[in-house]
Legacy VTK file of the C-alpha trace (Angstrom):
# vtk DataFile Version 3.0
C-alpha trace
ASCII
DATASET POLYDATA
POINTS 259 float
-31.600 9.133 4.262
-30.915 11.756 6.588
-29.576 9.548 9.092
-27.051 8.367 6.628
-26.259 11.967 5.551
-25.659 12.643 9.134
-23.211 9.406 9.492
-21.005 10.544 6.504
-20.589 14.124 8.309
-19.574 12.774 11.542
-16.024 13.178 10.803
-16.805 17.154 10.234
-16.994 17.414 14.078
-13.670 16.052 14.917
-12.840 18.492 17.358
-11.194 19.276 20.641
-13.855 17.423 22.753
-14.090 14.237 20.456
-10.265 14.224 20.458
-10.492 14.190 24.342
-12.898 11.275 24.421
-10.900 9.248 21.967
-7.685 9.797 24.276
-9.822 8.086 26.944
-9.977 5.055 24.689
-7.153 2.518 24.044
-6.371 2.631 20.454
-6.058 -0.537 18.556
-2.494 -2.034 18.148
-1.019 -1.863 14.940
-1.615 -5.430 13.212
0.197 -5.023 9.669
3.808 -4.478 8.495
3.865 -3.669 5.117
1.570 -1.154 3.389
1.535 -1.026 -0.375
-1.052 0.326 -3.321
-2.058 -2.321 -6.064
-3.940 -1.776 -9.060
-7.248 -3.768 -9.473
-10.450 -3.714 -11.579
-12.046 -0.265 -11.536
-9.134 1.457 -10.077
-6.499 1.088 -6.690
-6.539 -0.596 -3.541
-4.345 -0.075 -0.403
-3.071 -3.336 1.119
-1.724 -3.969 4.254
0.639 -7.052 4.442
-0.710 -7.615 0.923
-4.616 -7.608 1.856
-6.686 -5.301 0.639
-8.205 -2.998 3.012
-12.142 -2.618 3.637
-14.420 -0.131 5.521
-14.419 -0.787 9.252
-18.296 -1.130 9.386
-19.997 -2.803 6.759
-16.421 -4.562 5.742
-16.900 -3.151 2.116
-13.739 -3.489 -0.432
-12.218 0.135 -0.598
-11.390 0.790 -4.431
-10.652 4.108 -5.590
-10.459 5.508 -9.035
-7.059 7.546 -8.689
-3.921 6.039 -7.743
-3.160 9.610 -5.896
-5.755 8.903 -3.438
-4.623 5.213 -2.645
-1.004 6.640 -2.313
-2.320 9.061 0.303
-4.420 6.918 2.255
-1.376 4.152 1.882
0.750 7.034 3.610
-1.669 7.565 6.281
-1.241 3.820 7.066
2.061 3.670 7.141
2.311 6.729 9.591
0.729 4.627 12.268
2.676 3.845 15.113
2.245 0.767 17.546
-1.314 2.114 17.837
-3.839 3.276 15.304
-5.108 6.488 15.514
-8.005 7.028 13.227
-7.998 10.832 14.070
-4.764 11.038 12.166
-6.093 9.614 8.847
-8.316 11.967 7.393
-8.263 10.783 3.920
-9.182 7.022 4.751
-11.683 8.084 7.196
-13.468 10.300 4.164
-12.941 7.470 1.800
-14.429 5.017 4.188
-17.281 7.214 4.875
-18.150 7.783 0.940
-18.102 3.898 0.538
-19.920 3.035 3.118
-22.677 5.306 2.549
-23.322 4.133 -0.863
-24.341 5.684 -4.218
-27.898 5.848 -2.746
-26.748 8.976 -0.881
-25.669 11.112 -3.912
-29.045 12.786 -4.146
-28.874 13.953 -0.487
-25.164 15.029 -1.120
-25.985 16.973 -3.535
-29.128 18.337 -1.633
-27.330 19.240 1.339
-24.271 21.517 -0.773
-27.348 23.325 -2.410
-28.950 23.863 0.983
-25.802 25.588 2.492
-25.634 27.596 -0.746
-29.278 28.808 -0.485
-28.346 30.227 3.344
-24.663 30.730 2.726
-22.253 32.531 5.424
-21.186 34.918 2.473
-24.786 36.215 1.796
-25.408 37.415 5.660
-23.675 40.712 6.454
-22.931 42.223 9.683
-24.267 45.520 10.516
-21.271 46.586 12.576
-18.311 47.189 13.321
-17.548 49.128 10.174
-14.258 47.417 10.080
-16.003 44.177 9.949
-18.130 45.409 7.363
-15.469 46.575 5.044
-13.732 43.042 5.389
-16.795 41.277 4.241
-17.257 43.346 1.337
-13.897 43.397 0.061
-13.538 39.491 0.590
-17.256 38.155 0.120
-18.282 40.427 -2.512
-15.492 39.548 -5.194
-16.174 35.782 -4.421
-19.916 36.302 -4.970
-19.095 38.153 -7.970
-16.553 35.363 -9.494
-19.360 32.796 -8.862
-21.862 34.720 -10.397
-20.327 35.355 -13.624
-19.184 31.766 -13.846
-22.173 30.051 -13.357
-24.598 33.228 -14.665
-26.330 33.365 -11.703
-27.380 36.129 -9.288
-27.191 36.416 -5.478
-29.073 38.482 -2.830
-27.146 39.384 0.007
-28.869 40.949 3.135
-27.515 42.429 6.503
-28.451 40.664 9.697
-29.756 37.178 10.299
-33.351 36.968 9.140
-33.315 34.387 6.323
-33.351 35.876 2.603
-34.564 33.693 0.277
-32.294 33.198 -3.001
-33.562 33.158 -6.519
-35.113 29.775 -7.288
-33.136 29.993 -10.675
-29.894 30.341 -8.935
-30.311 27.217 -6.885
-31.447 25.491 -9.567
-28.427 26.340 -12.019
-25.894 25.363 -8.952
-27.862 22.074 -8.675
-27.293 21.473 -12.039
-23.622 21.608 -11.836
-23.891 19.059 -9.346
-25.737 16.710 -11.301
-22.720 14.869 -12.988
-20.593 14.928 -9.830
-19.826 11.291 -8.489
-19.967 9.952 -4.837
-16.272 10.632 -3.826
-16.449 14.153 -5.195
-19.755 14.872 -3.604
-18.460 13.494 -0.273
-15.381 15.727 -0.245
-17.641 18.706 -1.251
-19.975 18.004 1.868
-16.921 18.012 3.964
-15.509 20.925 2.705
-19.094 22.718 2.834
-19.468 21.505 6.364
-16.375 22.906 7.497
-16.358 26.207 6.002
-20.030 26.684 6.494
-19.991 27.436 2.726
-21.550 25.661 -0.374
-20.525 28.435 -2.399
-17.086 28.366 -1.497
-17.093 24.465 -1.851
-18.245 24.754 -5.461
-16.086 27.782 -6.573
-12.835 25.486 -5.332
-14.253 22.426 -7.368
-14.272 25.019 -10.379
-10.822 26.706 -9.817
-12.264 30.008 -8.915
-10.785 30.146 -5.395
-7.610 28.480 -3.991
-7.874 26.398 -0.776
-6.622 29.103 1.179
-8.673 31.931 -0.228
-11.498 29.698 0.797
-10.203 28.961 4.096
-9.541 32.655 4.815
-13.098 33.705 3.570
-14.853 30.911 5.421
-13.163 32.155 8.649
-13.251 36.120 8.033
-15.759 37.019 10.851
-13.964 34.493 13.483
-10.284 36.091 12.373
-11.995 39.728 13.125
-12.958 38.460 16.624
-9.742 37.114 17.273
-7.858 40.230 16.345
-10.334 42.197 19.010
-10.099 39.608 21.535
-7.327 37.293 21.209
-7.214 33.434 20.298
-8.786 30.763 22.509
-6.669 27.907 23.170
-9.590 25.220 22.609
-10.988 27.367 19.653
-7.582 27.168 17.755
-7.282 23.299 18.495
-10.661 22.831 17.174
-9.871 24.965 14.049
-6.497 23.305 13.439
-8.131 19.862 13.276
-10.844 21.070 10.895
-8.060 22.371 8.692
-6.503 18.843 8.455
-9.956 17.552 7.413
-10.280 20.553 4.960
-6.929 19.834 3.350
-7.651 15.887 3.026
-10.906 16.725 1.411
-9.127 19.338 -0.931
-6.634 16.708 -1.866
-9.208 14.136 -2.959
-10.818 16.777 -5.079
-7.168 17.580 -6.577
-7.103 14.028 -7.526
-10.237 13.685 -8.856
-10.239 16.067 -11.489
-10.272 15.447 -15.067
LINES 1 260
259 0 1 2 3 4 5 6 7 8 9 10 11 12 13 14 15 16 17 18 19 20 21 22 23 24 25 26 27 28 29 30 31 32 33 34 35 36 37 38 39 40 41 42 43 44 45 46 47 48 49 50 51 52 53 54 55 56 57 58 59 60 61 62 63 64 65 66 67 68 69 70 71 72 73 74 75 76 77 78 79 80 81 82 83 84 85 86 87 88 89 90 91 92 93 94 95 96 97 98 99 100 101 102 103 104 105 106 107 108 109 110 111 112 113 114 115 116 117 118 119 120 121 122 123 124 125 126 127 128 129 130 131 132 133 134 135 136 137 138 139 140 141 142 143 144 145 146 147 148 149 150 151 152 153 154 155 156 157 158 159 160 161 162 163 164 165 166 167 168 169 170 171 172 173 174 175 176 177 178 179 180 181 182 183 184 185 186 187 188 189 190 191 192 193 194 195 196 197 198 199 200 201 202 203 204 205 206 207 208 209 210 211 212 213 214 215 216 217 218 219 220 221 222 223 224 225 226 227 228 229 230 231 232 233 234 235 236 237 238 239 240 241 242 243 244 245 246 247 248 249 250 251 252 253 254 255 256 257 258
């Protein structure tokens, strides 16, 4: 099961190096002309020249429960030029990953989010410099307070990188919140968790405690502080831009899955 979880997270590492490798591979030619969306039993499908799409690996039918997700996927297919570049289709890849992983991966997805939450980036604070400490307190403390009040839990932040065990009752309560979530929701949450390094921010986003921009800013607080001190690295900026595309795709899927 761990191998399956790693497979579903491969798209999270769609950074500069991977993009360079893909540039060396000849992309497949576009084989379709028309792209559409059609209703079927259980949801909606994307059609290419009238034929429903399937996953690239196991060739499974791709049926999504929300028309908005199918429309976004169709737009990604329609935007392809003479050749098909999968790196420009984040929603398609996210949905494909979920469907190919299957329902049997649901427990592992829940566990991954809780594992990140137990060692969340917001729980480990810098000792110095004073300016960074102040920023962490201002942004992360407010986020933890919002989470604590919403879920009725408590957290134990620490200074430094030595592991600090979080209350078992807190992790159990957060796990309960994920019990009713389905495969697509959990796949999107795992994507956001991996991209931000924070299971807590992902949960807060899903429960509308934070906006996407708030989550992205909070997740990159340390990085942005370093950029302010030393400047931006071109390769790092490229990787971050690619991650934001993946993040926005996952957020879009969650938005369409809300009750």
